[in-house]
C-alpha positions as CSV (number, residue, x, y, z in Angstrom):
1,D,3.6,38.5,-4.1
2,A,5.3,39.2,-7.9
3,P,6.4,42.7,-8.8
4,A,3.3,45.3,-10.3
5,S,5.3,45.5,-13.3
6,R,6.4,41.5,-13.6
7,P,3.7,39.3,-15.0
8,R,1.8,36.4,-12.3
9,V,3.6,33.2,-12.7
10,G,0.0,31.5,-12.9
11,T,-1.1,33.3,-16.0
12,G,1.9,33.4,-17.2
13,I,1.8,29.2,-18.0
14,L,-1.4,29.2,-18.8
15,R,-0.6,31.8,-21.5
16,I,1.9,28.9,-22.4
17,R,0.2,26.2,-22.1
18,A,-2.7,28.0,-24.4
19,L,0.2,28.6,-27.1
20,A,1.3,25.0,-26.8
21,H,-2.5,24.1,-27.6
22,L,-3.0,25.5,-30.2
23,I,1.0,24.2,-32.1
24,A,-0.5,21.2,-31.4
25,A,-3.9,21.3,-33.0
26,V,-2.0,23.2,-36.1
27,D,0.4,19.5,-35.7
28,R,-2.6,17.4,-35.4
29,S,-4.2,19.4,-39.0
30,K,-1.4,18.4,-40.9
31,A,-1.3,14.9,-39.6
32,E,-5.1,14.8,-40.9
33,P,-5.5,13.3,-43.9
34,D,-8.0,14.8,-46.9
35,P,-11.1,13.5,-46.7
36,P,-11.9,10.9,-49.2
37,H,-13.5,11.5,-52.2
38,D,-16.0,8.4,-53.1
39,R,-17.8,9.6,-50.5
40,P,-21.7,10.3,-52.3
41,S,-21.9,14.2,-52.2
42,V,-25.2,16.1,-52.9
43,P,-25.6,18.3,-56.0
44,D,-24.5,21.4,-56.4
45,A,-27.9,23.6,-55.7
46,P,-28.7,27.3,-56.5
47,A,-28.7,29.8,-53.7
48,G,-31.6,29.8,-51.3
49,S,-33.3,26.4,-52.6
50,T,-33.7,22.7,-51.4
51,Q,-33.7,19.7,-52.1
52,K,-35.0,16.0,-51.0
53,G,-32.9,15.0,-48.8
54,V,-31.3,17.5,-48.0
55,A,-32.6,19.9,-44.7
56,S,-30.6,22.9,-46.2
57,E,-27.9,24.1,-47.5
58,T,-24.7,22.9,-47.0
59,P,-21.8,25.5,-47.4
60,E,-18.6,24.4,-49.2
61,K,-15.6,23.7,-46.4
62,P,-13.1,26.1,-47.0
63,R,-10.3,24.6,-48.1
64,F,-7.1,24.1,-44.9
65,D,-4.6,26.7,-46.0
66,I,-0.8,25.0,-44.8
67,A,1.5,27.9,-45.8
68,K,-0.6,30.1,-43.9
69,A,-1.1,27.3,-40.5
70,M,2.7,26.9,-40.7
71,A,2.9,31.3,-40.1
72,N,0.4,30.9,-37.0
73,R,2.7,28.2,-36.0
74,E,6.2,29.9,-36.3
75,R,4.4,32.4,-34.8
76,A,2.8,30.8,-31.8
77,C,6.4,29.2,-30.9
78,E,8.5,32.8,-31.0
79,R,5.1,33.6,-28.6
80,V,5.9,30.2,-26.0
81,R,10.1,31.5,-26.0
82,H,9.4,35.0,-24.9
83,L,6.9,34.5,-23.0
84,T,9.4,31.3,-21.2
85,R,12.3,33.9,-21.1
86,H,10.3,37.0,-20.3
87,L,8.6,35.2,-17.0
88,G,11.6,33.4,-16.2
89,A,9.1,31.6,-13.6
90,T,10.9,27.8,-14.4
91,D,12.8,26.1,-11.6
92,P,16.8,26.6,-12.9
93,S,17.1,23.1,-11.8
94,D,13.9,21.7,-13.6
95,E,15.6,20.9,-17.8
96,R,12.3,20.1,-19.0
97,D,9.6,22.3,-20.3
98,A,6.7,24.1,-18.3
99,V,4.6,22.7,-21.4
100,E,6.4,18.7,-21.1
101,R,5.3,15.7,-18.6
102,N,6.9,12.7,-18.7
103,P,4.8,11.3,-21.4
104,T,5.1,7.8,-19.9
105,A,3.4,9.0,-16.3
106,A,1.4,11.6,-17.7
107,G,0.3,11.3,-21.4
108,A,-1.2,14.6,-22.9
109,D,-4.9,13.2,-22.5
110,Q,-4.1,13.5,-19.2
111,K,-3.3,16.7,-18.0
112,I,-6.9,17.1,-16.8
113,R,-9.2,14.9,-15.5
114,L,-12.0,13.7,-17.1
115,A,-15.0,12.7,-15.1
116,P,-15.0,10.7,-12.8
117,G,-17.2,6.8,-13.4
118,G,-18.9,9.3,-16.2
119,G,-19.6,12.2,-13.6
120,A,-22.7,13.4,-11.5
121,G,-26.5,12.3,-12.6
122,T,-29.1,9.8,-11.0
123,L,-29.8,6.9,-11.5
124,T,-32.4,4.8,-12.1
125,V,-33.1,1.5,-10.2
126,T,-36.8,-0.4,-10.7
127,D,-36.8,-3.0,-8.1
128,N,-38.6,-6.0,-9.8
129,R,-39.9,-7.3,-6.0
130,T,-42.4,-4.6,-5.6
131,G,-42.4,-2.4,-9.2
132,K,-41.1,0.1,-7.2
133,R,-38.8,2.9,-8.9
134,Y,-36.0,4.8,-6.8
135,E,-34.0,7.7,-8.6
136,V,-30.2,7.8,-6.9
137,P,-28.0,10.1,-6.7
138,V,-24.5,10.1,-8.3
139,T,-21.6,12.3,-7.6
140,D,-19.5,14.3,-9.3
141,D,-16.6,12.1,-8.3
142,G,-18.9,9.3,-10.2
143,F,-19.9,7.5,-6.7
144,V,-23.4,6.3,-4.7
145,S,-24.1,6.3,-1.2
146,A,-24.4,2.7,0.0
147,T,-26.8,3.9,2.7
148,A,-29.2,5.1,-0.4
149,F,-30.2,1.9,-1.1
150,K,-31.3,0.9,2.6
151,A,-34.3,2.8,1.6
152,I,-35.4,-0.1,-1.8
153,K,-37.1,-2.2,0.6
154,A,-39.8,-5.0,0.0
155,G,-41.3,-6.4,2.5
156,G,-39.5,-9.0,5.0
157,D,-37.8,-7.8,8.0
158,G,-38.3,-4.7,6.8
159,N,-34.8,-3.8,6.3
160,G,-33.7,-2.2,3.0
161,L,-31.4,-3.4,0.6
162,K,-27.1,-4.1,1.4
163,L,-24.4,-4.0,-0.7
164,Y,-22.0,-7.4,-0.2
165,D,-18.6,-6.5,-1.3
166,P,-16.1,-9.2,0.4
167,G,-12.5,-7.7,0.1
168,Y,-14.1,-4.4,-0.7
169,M,-13.6,-5.2,-4.7
170,N,-15.8,-2.1,-5.3
171,T,-16.4,-0.4,-1.9
172,A,-14.5,3.0,-1.3
173,P,-15.0,3.9,2.4
174,C,-13.1,8.0,1.8
175,K,-12.5,10.1,-0.4
176,S,-9.3,11.0,-0.3
177,K,-6.4,13.8,-2.0
178,I,-3.5,11.4,-1.0
179,S,-2.3,9.1,-3.9
180,Y,-4.1,8.3,-7.3
181,I,-3.6,5.0,-9.1
182,D,-5.3,4.0,-12.5
183,G,-4.5,0.1,-13.1
184,D,-5.9,-0.4,-16.7
185,K,-3.4,2.8,-17.5
186,G,-0.6,2.0,-15.1
187,I,-0.6,4.8,-13.6
188,L,0.5,5.7,-9.8
189,R,0.8,9.6,-8.6
190,Y,1.6,10.7,-5.2
191,R,-0.7,14.3,-4.7
192,G,-0.8,14.2,-8.9
193,Y,3.3,13.8,-9.3
194,P,4.3,11.0,-11.0
195,I,6.0,8.3,-9.3
196,E,8.6,8.0,-12.6
197,E,9.4,11.6,-12.2
198,L,9.6,11.0,-8.2
199,A,11.7,7.5,-8.5
200,E,14.1,9.3,-10.6
201,R,14.6,13.7,-9.1
202,S,13.0,13.5,-5.6
203,T,14.2,11.3,-2.4
204,Y,12.2,9.3,-0.2
205,L,11.4,12.3,2.7
206,E,11.3,14.8,0.0
207,S,8.2,12.6,-1.0
208,A,7.2,12.1,2.5
209,F,6.3,15.4,3.1
210,A,4.1,15.7,-0.2
211,L,2.0,12.7,0.6
212,V,1.8,13.9,4.7
213,Y,1.5,17.9,3.9
214,G,0.1,18.0,0.2
215,D,2.9,19.5,-1.6
216,L,6.7,19.1,-2.7
217,P,8.5,21.5,0.3
218,D,10.6,24.0,-1.0
219,A,14.4,23.9,0.0
220,R,14.1,25.9,3.9
221,Q,11.1,23.5,5.0
222,L,13.2,19.9,3.1
223,R,15.7,21.6,5.3
224,E,13.6,21.6,8.2
225,W,12.0,18.6,8.0
226,E,14.7,16.5,7.3
227,E,16.2,17.5,10.7
228,T,13.5,17.1,12.5
229,V,12.8,13.4,11.1
230,M,16.4,12.9,12.0
231,R,16.7,14.3,15.0
232,H,13.8,11.7,16.4
233,S,15.7,9.2,15.2
234,A,16.6,7.6,19.1
235,L,14.7,4.9,20.9
236,P,13.9,5.4,24.3
237,V,16.2,3.2,26.3
238,P,12.9,1.2,27.7
239,V,11.8,-0.1,24.3
240,I,15.3,-1.4,23.6
241,A,15.0,-3.8,26.8
242,A,11.5,-4.3,25.6
243,I,12.6,-5.2,22.1
244,E,16.2,-6.8,23.8
245,A,13.7,-9.2,26.3
246,L,12.3,-11.1,22.9
247,P,13.4,-14.0,21.6
248,H,16.2,-13.8,19.5
249,D,14.6,-15.9,16.9
250,A,11.4,-13.8,16.6
251,H,10.4,-12.9,13.0
252,P,11.6,-9.2,12.7
253,M,7.9,-7.5,11.8
254,G,6.7,-9.1,15.5
255,V,9.8,-7.0,16.9
256,I,8.7,-4.0,14.7
257,L,5.0,-4.3,16.3
258,A,6.5,-4.6,19.8
259,G,8.8,-1.4,19.6
260,L,5.3,0.7,18.5
261,N,3.5,-0.5,21.2
262,A,6.2,0.1,22.8
263,L,6.8,3.8,22.1
264,S,2.9,4.3,22.6
265,T,2.7,4.4,26.5
266,F,6.4,6.3,26.2
267,H,3.4,9.2,24.8
268,P,1.0,9.6,27.5
269,E,0.6,13.3,26.4
270,Q,-0.9,13.0,23.2
271,N,-2.5,9.8,23.5
272,P,-6.8,10.1,23.0
273,A,-7.3,8.0,26.0
274,L,-5.9,10.3,27.8
275,Q,-6.2,13.3,27.2
276,G,-9.4,13.6,24.9
277,G,-10.0,12.5,21.9
278,G,-9.9,16.1,20.7
279,I,-5.9,16.0,21.5
280,Y,-4.8,15.7,18.0
281,R,-6.3,18.7,17.0
282,S,-3.2,20.5,17.1
283,H,-1.1,20.7,14.3
284,D,2.2,20.4,16.3
285,V,0.9,17.6,18.5
286,Q,0.2,15.9,14.7
287,D,3.5,17.0,13.3
288,K,5.4,15.7,16.9
289,Q,3.7,11.9,16.0
290,I,4.0,12.2,12.4
291,V,8.2,12.7,13.3
292,R,8.3,10.8,15.6
293,I,7.2,7.4,13.8
294,I,8.8,8.0,10.1
295,G,12.1,8.8,12.7
296,K,11.8,6.0,14.3
297,M,11.0,3.3,12.1
298,T,14.1,2.5,10.8
299,T,15.9,2.5,14.3
300,L,13.3,-0.1,15.4
301,A,13.8,-1.7,11.8
302,A,17.9,-1.7,13.0
303,H,17.5,-3.7,16.1
304,A,15.4,-6.3,14.3
305,Y,17.4,-7.3,12.0
306,H,20.3,-8.3,14.5
307,R,17.4,-9.1,17.5
308,N,18.5,-11.6,15.3
309,T,22.2,-12.0,14.5
310,G,22.9,-11.1,18.9
311,R,24.7,-8.2,17.5
312,T,24.1,-4.4,19.0
313,P,23.0,-1.8,16.2
314,A,24.7,1.4,16.2
315,H,23.6,4.3,17.5
316,P,21.4,6.9,14.4
317,N,23.7,8.8,12.9
318,Q,21.8,12.6,12.5
319,T,24.1,13.8,9.6
320,M,23.0,11.2,7.5
321,G,20.3,10.3,5.3
322,Y,18.0,8.3,5.4
323,A,18.5,5.8,3.8
324,E,21.9,5.9,4.4
325,N,21.9,6.2,8.2
326,F,19.8,2.9,8.3
327,L,22.9,0.7,6.2
328,Y,25.1,2.8,9.3
329,M,23.0,1.7,12.1
330,L,23.2,-2.3,10.4
331,D,27.0,-1.8,9.7
332,A,28.4,0.4,11.9
333,G,27.9,-1.7,15.6
334,L,31.7,-2.6,15.0
335,D,33.4,0.4,13.3
336,P,31.3,3.8,13.8
337,N,34.0,4.6,11.1
338,H,31.9,2.9,8.7
339,R,30.8,4.9,6.1
340,P,27.6,2.8,3.6
341,N,28.1,3.1,-0.4
342,P,26.0,6.3,-1.2
343,R,24.7,4.4,-4.3
344,L,24.0,2.0,-2.1
345,A,22.0,4.2,-0.2
346,K,20.2,6.2,-3.3
347,A,19.1,2.6,-4.6
348,L,17.3,2.0,-1.5
349,D,15.8,5.3,-0.9
350,V,14.4,4.9,-4.1
351,M,13.2,1.4,-3.1
352,F,11.5,3.1,-0.1
353,L,9.6,6.2,-1.9
354,L,8.6,3.2,-4.2
355,H,6.9,1.4,-1.2
356,A,6.1,4.7,0.6
357,E,1.8,4.9,0.0
358,H,0.1,2.6,-2.3
359,E,-4.0,3.7,-2.3
360,M,-6.1,1.8,-0.3
361,N,-4.6,-1.4,0.1
362,C,-5.0,-3.6,3.1
363,S,-2.8,-2.4,6.2
364,T,-4.5,1.3,5.2
365,A,-7.4,0.6,5.2
366,A,-6.6,-1.0,8.6
367,A,-4.4,2.6,9.8
368,R,-7.9,4.3,8.8
369,H,-10.3,1.3,10.1
370,L,-8.2,1.7,13.6
371,A,-7.8,5.5,13.4
372,S,-11.4,6.1,13.3
373,S,-12.0,5.3,16.6
374,G,-10.4,8.1,17.9
375,V,-6.8,5.0,19.1
376,D,-3.7,6.1,19.7
377,V,-1.7,7.0,16.5
378,Y,1.2,4.4,17.3
379,S,-1.8,1.6,17.8
380,A,-3.2,2.5,14.2
381,V,0.0,2.2,12.4
382,A,1.0,-0.4,15.0
383,G,-2.2,-2.7,13.4
384,A,-2.0,-1.2,9.9
385,V,2.1,-2.8,10.2
386,G,0.7,-6.2,11.4
387,A,-1.8,-6.2,8.5
388,L,1.3,-6.0,6.1
389,Y,2.5,-9.0,8.4
390,G,-0.2,-11.0,6.4
391,P,2.1,-13.1,3.5
392,L,-0.5,-12.1,1.0
393,H,0.1,-8.7,1.5
394,G,3.3,-8.3,2.8
395,G,5.3,-11.1,1.7
396,A,5.4,-11.9,-2.4
397,N,8.5,-10.8,-3.2
398,E,9.5,-13.5,-0.9
399,A,7.8,-15.7,-2.7
400,V,9.1,-14.6,-5.3
401,L,12.5,-15.5,-4.7
402,K,11.4,-18.6,-4.1
403,M,10.2,-19.5,-6.8
404,L,13.1,-18.1,-9.4
405,A,15.0,-20.3,-7.1
406,R,13.1,-23.5,-7.9
407,I,13.0,-22.7,-11.9
408,G,16.7,-22.4,-11.5
409,N,17.9,-21.5,-15.0
410,K,16.9,-20.0,-18.1
411,E,16.6,-23.7,-19.6
412,A,14.0,-24.7,-17.2
413,I,11.5,-21.5,-18.0
414,P,9.3,-23.2,-20.2
415,A,8.4,-26.2,-18.8
416,F,7.5,-24.1,-15.8
417,L,5.2,-21.8,-18.0
418,K,3.2,-24.5,-18.9
419,R,2.8,-26.1,-15.1
420,V,1.5,-23.0,-14.8
421,K,-1.1,-23.2,-17.5
422,D,-1.9,-26.7,-16.1
423,K,-2.8,-24.6,-13.1
424,K,-0.1,-27.5,-11.4
425,E,2.1,-24.2,-10.0
426,K,1.4,-20.5,-9.1
427,M,3.4,-17.9,-10.5
428,F,4.4,-14.7,-7.7
429,G,5.2,-11.5,-8.9
430,F,3.1,-11.4,-12.0
431,G,-0.7,-9.2,-11.9
432,H,-2.4,-7.5,-9.3
433,R,-5.4,-6.9,-7.9
434,V,-5.9,-3.0,-9.0
435,Y,-2.8,-2.9,-11.9
436,K,-3.9,-4.8,-15.2
437,N,-1.2,-2.8,-16.4
438,F,2.2,-3.1,-16.2
439,D,3.4,-1.9,-12.8
440,P,4.9,1.3,-13.7
441,R,7.2,0.9,-10.1
442,A,8.4,-2.6,-11.5
443,N,10.3,-0.6,-14.2
444,V,12.5,1.9,-11.8
445,I,12.7,-1.3,-8.9
446,R,14.4,-3.1,-12.5
447,E,16.3,-0.4,-13.3
448,V,18.0,0.0,-9.4
449,A,18.3,-3.8,-8.8
450,E,21.3,-3.5,-12.3
451,E,22.4,-0.3,-10.1
452,V,23.1,-2.9,-7.4
453,F,24.1,-5.7,-8.9
454,R,27.3,-3.5,-10.7
455,L,28.3,-2.8,-7.1
456,V,27.3,-5.9,-5.0
457,G,27.6,-8.3,-8.1
458,R,25.4,-10.3,-10.3
459,D,22.6,-12.8,-8.7
460,P,22.2,-15.2,-10.9
461,L,18.6,-15.0,-10.1
462,I,18.4,-11.9,-12.3
463,D,18.9,-13.8,-15.3
464,V,16.1,-16.2,-14.6
465,A,13.7,-13.2,-13.5
466,V,14.5,-10.9,-16.9
467,E,13.8,-14.2,-19.3
468,L,10.7,-14.9,-17.2
469,E,9.5,-11.9,-17.5
470,K,10.6,-12.1,-21.5
471,A,8.8,-15.1,-22.1
472,A,5.7,-14.8,-20.3
473,R,4.7,-10.8,-21.7
474,Q,5.0,-13.2,-25.2
475,D,2.9,-15.9,-23.9
476,E,-0.8,-15.3,-25.2
477,Y,-2.4,-16.9,-21.9
478,F,-0.4,-14.5,-20.2
479,V,-1.0,-10.9,-21.9
480,Q,-5.1,-11.5,-22.5
481,R,-5.0,-11.6,-18.8
482,K,-3.4,-9.0,-18.6
483,L,-0.8,-10.2,-16.0
484,Y,2.9,-8.5,-15.9
485,P,5.0,-8.2,-13.4
486,N,4.8,-6.6,-10.8
487,V,6.8,-4.4,-7.6
488,D,7.4,-7.6,-5.8
489,F,9.1,-9.4,-9.1
490,Y,12.1,-7.5,-8.6
491,S,12.2,-6.1,-4.8
492,G,13.3,-9.2,-3.7
493,L,16.3,-9.7,-5.8
494,V,17.3,-6.1,-4.7
495,Y,16.9,-6.6,-1.1
496,R,18.8,-10.2,-1.2
497,A,21.9,-8.6,-3.5
498,L,21.7,-6.0,0.2
499,G,22.3,-8.9,1.8
500,F,19.1,-9.2,4.1
501,P,17.3,-12.4,5.3
502,P,13.8,-13.2,2.6
503,E,12.2,-12.7,6.7
504,F,13.3,-9.0,6.7
505,F,11.3,-8.4,3.2
506,T,8.0,-7.0,4.8
507,V,10.4,-5.0,7.5
508,L,11.7,-2.8,4.4
509,F,8.1,-3.0,2.6
510,A,7.0,-1.6,6.5
511,V,9.6,1.1,6.7
512,P,8.6,3.5,4.2
513,R,5.1,2.5,4.0
514,A,5.0,4.4,7.6
515,A,4.8,7.6,5.3
516,G,1.3,6.9,3.8
517,Y,0.2,5.6,7.0
518,L,0.4,8.7,9.0
519,A,-0.7,10.7,5.2
520,H,-4.4,8.8,5.8
521,W,-4.2,9.0,9.1
522,R,-3.7,13.0,9.5
523,E,-6.6,13.1,6.1
524,S,-8.8,10.9,8.2
525,L,-8.5,13.6,11.5
526,T,-10.4,16.4,9.1
527,D,-12.4,13.8,7.3
528,P,-16.1,15.7,7.4
529,D,-17.4,12.1,6.4
530,A,-15.8,10.1,8.7
531,K,-17.0,8.3,11.1
532,I,-16.6,5.2,12.9
533,A,-16.1,2.2,11.2
534,R,-18.9,-0.5,11.2
535,P,-19.7,-2.2,8.7
536,Q,-23.4,-5.0,7.6
537,Q,-22.8,-8.1,7.9
538,V,-25.3,-10.8,5.9
539,Y,-27.0,-12.8,8.7
540,Q,-27.2,-16.6,7.9
541,G,-26.6,-18.5,11.2
542,E,-29.9,-20.3,13.3
543,W,-32.5,-18.4,13.8
544,L,-33.9,-18.9,17.4
545,R,-32.8,-21.9,19.8
546,A,-33.9,-22.2,23.5
547,Y,-31.1,-23.0,25.7
548,P,-31.7,-26.7,26.7
549,A,-29.9,-28.0,30.3
550,L,-26.5,-29.3,30.0
551,A,-27.1,-32.7,31.5
552,A,-29.3,-32.9,28.6
553,R,-27.4,-31.5,25.9
554,P,-26.5,-33.8,22.6
555,P,-22.7,-33.2,21.7
556,A,-22.1,-30.3,19.7
557,S,-22.9,-31.0,16.1
558,S,-21.2,-28.3,13.7
559,D,-18.4,-28.3,14.6
560,S,-16.0,-28.2,18.6
561,M,-12.3,-28.2,19.8
562,W,-10.3,-30.3,18.7
563,H,-7.6,-32.5,21.6
564,V,-4.9,-30.0,22.2
565,Q,-1.8,-32.2,23.1
566,V,0.1,-32.0,26.2
567,S,3.4,-30.5,25.7
568,N,6.4,-32.2,27.4
569,A,7.1,-29.8,29.5
570,S,4.4,-29.6,30.5
571,R,4.6,-33.8,31.5
572,R,7.4,-33.4,32.9
573,R,6.0,-30.9,35.6
574,L,3.2,-33.6,36.0
575,A,5.5,-36.4,36.6
576,G,6.7,-34.7,39.7
577,G,5.7,-34.0,43.4
578,S,4.8,-31.3,46.1
579,S,6.8,-29.8,47.7
580,S,5.1,-28.2,50.5
581,G,3.3,-32.3,51.1
582,K,-0.3,-30.2,50.8
583,E,-2.7,-32.0,48.9
584,F,-2.9,-29.7,45.6
585,R,-5.0,-30.3,41.8
586,P,-4.7,-27.6,38.9
587,S,-7.8,-25.1,38.8
588,S,-10.1,-24.2,36.1
589,G,-7.8,-21.2,35.8
590,G,-4.5,-22.7,36.3
591,G,-4.1,-22.1,39.5
592,V,-3.5,-24.6,42.1
593,T,-6.5,-25.4,44.8
594,G,-7.1,-28.2,47.7
595,G,-9.2,-30.9,46.4
596,K,-8.3,-34.1,45.1
597,S,-4.9,-35.5,46.1
598,F,-2.5,-36.7,43.7
599,A,1.1,-38.2,45.1
600,H,2.1,-38.1,41.1
601,P,0.1,-37.8,37.8
602,P,-2.0,-39.8,36.9
603,R,-0.8,-42.5,35.4
604,D,-3.2,-43.8,33.6
605,V,-3.9,-41.3,30.8
606,G,-3.5,-41.8,27.6
607,L,-0.9,-39.5,26.2
608,G,-0.8,-39.9,23.1
609,P,1.6,-38.9,20.0
610,A,3.0,-35.7,22.0
611,F,4.9,-37.5,24.2
612,S,7.9,-38.4,22.0
613,S,7.1,-35.2,19.3
614,G,9.1,-32.4,21.4
615,V,7.9,-28.7,22.9
616,V,5.5,-27.6,21.4
617,P,5.7,-23.9,21.2
618,G,4.5,-22.1,23.2
619,D,2.5,-24.7,24.9
620,A,3.3,-24.3,28.8
621,T,0.5,-25.1,31.2
622,G,-1.8,-26.3,28.0
623,G,-3.7,-29.7,28.2
624,V,-2.7,-30.2,31.9
625,D,-6.3,-29.9,33.2
626,K,-7.6,-32.3,30.7
627,L,-5.2,-34.7,32.0
628,F,-5.9,-34.7,35.4
629,H,-10.1,-34.3,34.9
630,A,-9.5,-37.4,33.3
631,R,-9.7,-39.5,36.3
């Protein structure tokens, strides 16, 4: 608590803000033009009298005294300066005045949130099928409960209305305090902190703390948080062995998924399936899993990277920063004394921060969906990473890179844009499901790209990207459709300049996004409205059919399995005989049983075009039964 002789900081800041609003009001008054003189005027009338069309006497509006207003403004400014000096409450490292905010991140009209969706009230619904009217409550947060529409019935099967919303275009499955997006204004905030300010002044781990726990940490909390995360960066040896057992050309995201699922089995003490559904009520248990996952994500990523190179990553260096340690693990395997370039490490840290959280996207929704079942957090995060694996979600920056390479040079941009407008080409990196304005992360990444290129050399595709952005933002076709560059437009160029192959880009998305997944997982544990996710469906299939006997059944007409080609490996095995001399035939389950004997595989079965097409990946036994049963 503050000493009694010193004003409370919160009260003082409110006074400063109030005076600042007074100053702004005076400035606005100065800027307002005089009222126009050509408006119809009301003739003067004796006091107390009335005129036709005038309800009552209108007093003369007093003139604005500019000299007096300026004097008041000066006194208010001096009062603000005095209070600021007296309080001394602002952080000395904060170079901005307490009443100022980043205008690009939060304008003056954004300091107080307007009523979401217009605020509380009711929605009157008239069912024209029955003539009935229903009052649906609208909450303070500007939403209506979907279950309220179940009461609207009109006979039929007796069920109420359902809300059909494929893709969750306008459905909120939860209430959250973690991040806020205003797509029309290009705003993204983590726990209320504008993303631009965090990218400029914060770090990934500091912002991750805010995402998970609600506020930015103080110096002691930040130091303890960073040390604890880095202390949990090593992987169990059997998890490494499991990763090394994967094919050398396995996709890096598949390696990350395998590692996360393996980690789940190594920590049975936290698994609700073993310890009971209440295990995550413990703050200690939550914290332990959070630091484990965030700490190990970069180590899993380093192993995924080197699974493709054939090399072994360096052991985690717990004395380094988060992004710096990641680069160290990638590059110090052959030189333990290697130290990553600090400016490249900072650039990667900013990229991590920008990708840490993005509200209820596909993979985050998957994390909350899985968590609603009470599954362990490693499986929930793995499921989210699996959703991110999809090219429609996590692979867009790779598509941008291929598009820019296809364009080739600045001179080809006009022809490319024409093909886009003629629906003959697709332009990646522009437009967003949420943002109908400029993605606030895109400007930051463009600056990061310039910093990286200064250190490692300029990618010629950056000039194509800059010119493409410029041309598109001046073209009415794209402006009218509100197609602006998104976070993927420049991120692929940054990652390529840092030496990462395109298939690794999604991993660099998954590593930092773990913080967002964990923040939503933790929030869902204490959500009083949380229920196991179980969406409805609109059934349109056959209503009722009798089960026909197999012999009398016609072939399936709507769809069926197509011919599954037999791999050459299966053909090689079929070409051999039985070393035991026993009669054998494959069972429906793929095993060997007694029955019809084949000394050699059947020779008169049509093998089809697969015979000369090479081995079908992953097909070791498929189609063997079909070959035998064809006899």
